[in-house]
C-alpha positions as CSV (number, residue, x, y, z in Angstrom):
1,Q,-4.9,22.1,-27.9
2,V,-5.9,20.6,-24.7
3,Q,-4.5,17.4,-23.2
4,L,-5.7,15.1,-20.5
5,V,-3.9,12.7,-18.4
6,E,-5.8,10.7,-15.5
7,S,-4.3,9.0,-12.9
8,G,-5.7,7.2,-9.6
9,G,-7.0,4.0,-11.0
10,G,-6.0,0.6,-9.9
11,S,-7.2,-2.2,-7.9
12,A,-9.6,-1.3,-4.6
13,Q,-11.9,-3.8,-2.7
14,A,-15.7,-3.1,-2.6
15,G,-16.9,-0.8,0.1
16,M,-13.5,1.5,-0.3
17,S,-13.7,4.9,-2.1
18,L,-11.3,6.0,-4.9
19,I,-10.5,9.0,-6.2
20,L,-9.1,9.6,-9.9
21,S,-7.6,12.9,-11.0
22,C,-7.5,14.4,-14.3
23,A,-4.4,16.9,-15.0
24,A,-5.4,19.0,-17.8
25,S,-3.0,21.2,-20.1
26,G,-4.1,23.9,-22.0
27,D,-7.1,26.3,-21.8
28,T,-10.2,24.6,-20.3
29,S,-11.9,27.7,-18.5
30,G,-14.3,27.6,-21.6
31,L,-14.9,23.7,-21.7
32,Y,-17.4,21.4,-20.4
33,M,-15.5,18.4,-18.7
34,G,-16.5,15.1,-17.6
35,W,-15.6,11.4,-16.7
36,F,-17.1,8.5,-19.0
37,R,-16.5,5.0,-17.9
38,Q,-16.3,1.7,-20.3
39,L,-17.2,-1.8,-18.8
40,T,-16.0,-4.5,-20.2
41,G,-17.7,-5.5,-23.6
42,K,-19.9,-2.1,-23.1
43,E,-19.9,0.9,-25.1
44,R,-18.3,4.2,-23.2
45,E,-20.8,6.1,-21.3
46,A,-20.7,9.3,-19.3
47,V,-21.1,9.0,-16.0
48,A,-20.6,13.0,-14.6
49,G,-20.2,16.4,-16.0
50,I,-19.2,19.9,-14.9
51,A,-19.4,23.0,-16.4
52,S,-16.7,25.8,-16.1
53,G,-18.8,27.3,-13.3
54,G,-18.8,24.3,-11.3
55,T,-22.2,23.0,-11.5
56,P,-22.2,19.2,-11.7
57,T,-24.5,16.9,-13.5
58,Y,-24.4,12.9,-13.2
59,A,-26.0,10.2,-15.2
60,A,-29.0,8.5,-13.4
61,F,-27.2,5.5,-12.0
62,A,-24.3,7.5,-10.9
63,K,-26.0,10.0,-8.6
64,G,-25.5,9.2,-4.7
65,R,-22.1,7.4,-4.8
66,F,-20.2,9.9,-7.4
67,K,-18.6,13.0,-7.2
68,I,-16.9,15.5,-9.9
69,S,-15.4,18.6,-9.2
70,K,-13.0,21.2,-10.8
71,D,-10.0,22.7,-9.3
72,N,-9.7,25.6,-11.8
73,A,-6.7,27.2,-10.3
74,K,-4.8,23.8,-10.8
75,N,-6.7,22.9,-13.9
76,I,-7.2,19.4,-12.4
77,L,-10.5,17.5,-12.6
78,T,-11.3,14.9,-9.7
79,F,-13.9,12.3,-9.8
80,Q,-14.4,10.5,-6.4
81,V,-16.3,7.2,-6.3
82,N,-17.7,6.1,-2.6
83,V,-18.6,3.0,-1.9
84,L,-17.1,1.3,-4.8
85,K,-18.8,-2.3,-6.0
86,P,-17.5,-4.8,-8.3
87,E,-19.6,-3.6,-10.9
88,D,-17.7,-0.1,-10.8
89,T,-15.3,-2.1,-12.7
90,A,-14.1,-0.3,-16.0
91,M,-11.6,2.1,-17.6
92,Y,-12.4,5.8,-16.7
93,Y,-11.8,8.6,-18.9
94,C,-11.5,12.2,-18.8
95,T,-13.0,14.3,-21.3
96,A,-13.6,17.9,-22.3
97,D,-15.9,19.5,-24.8
98,P,-16.9,22.9,-25.7
99,S,-20.5,22.0,-25.4
100,S,-22.0,19.7,-22.9
101,Y,-24.5,18.3,-25.1
102,T,-21.8,16.9,-27.3
103,L,-20.1,15.5,-24.1
104,W,-23.3,14.2,-22.9
105,H,-24.1,12.4,-26.4
106,G,-20.9,10.9,-26.4
107,R,-19.0,12.6,-28.8
108,P,-16.4,15.0,-26.5
109,K,-13.4,16.7,-28.4
110,Y,-10.8,15.7,-25.9
111,W,-10.1,12.4,-24.1
112,G,-7.6,11.1,-21.9
113,Q,-6.1,7.8,-22.4
114,G,-7.9,6.1,-19.6
115,T,-7.3,4.8,-16.3
116,Q,-8.4,1.1,-15.4
117,V,-10.4,0.5,-12.4
118,T,-10.8,-3.2,-10.4
119,V,-13.0,-3.8,-7.7
120,S,-12.9,-7.0,-6.0
121,T,-14.7,-8.2,-3.4
């Protein structure tokens, strides 16, 4: 069983950077991991994903300001958002699934509880 616990959310000023972390317990070596976000009143959407081998993939809107990485030794997934914008305000979720296809189609098997990010001007 895999458990995911996010941290690092909170309030931030526009233009700043923010790093979210996801501590995973259990064996994630064979899992594809990623971050979702849910804007107020919107459905959850995949933002970034990374394979166990470390190749990152980003949603089209996320290219440029977002960076996903994984420390395999510590079993920690990290998500950095640069030049924060008010529209980045959302609940961010750490996720994992054996299949990248399943994750990117919105149905990862494992979800963290989420961490709220609020960006103000």
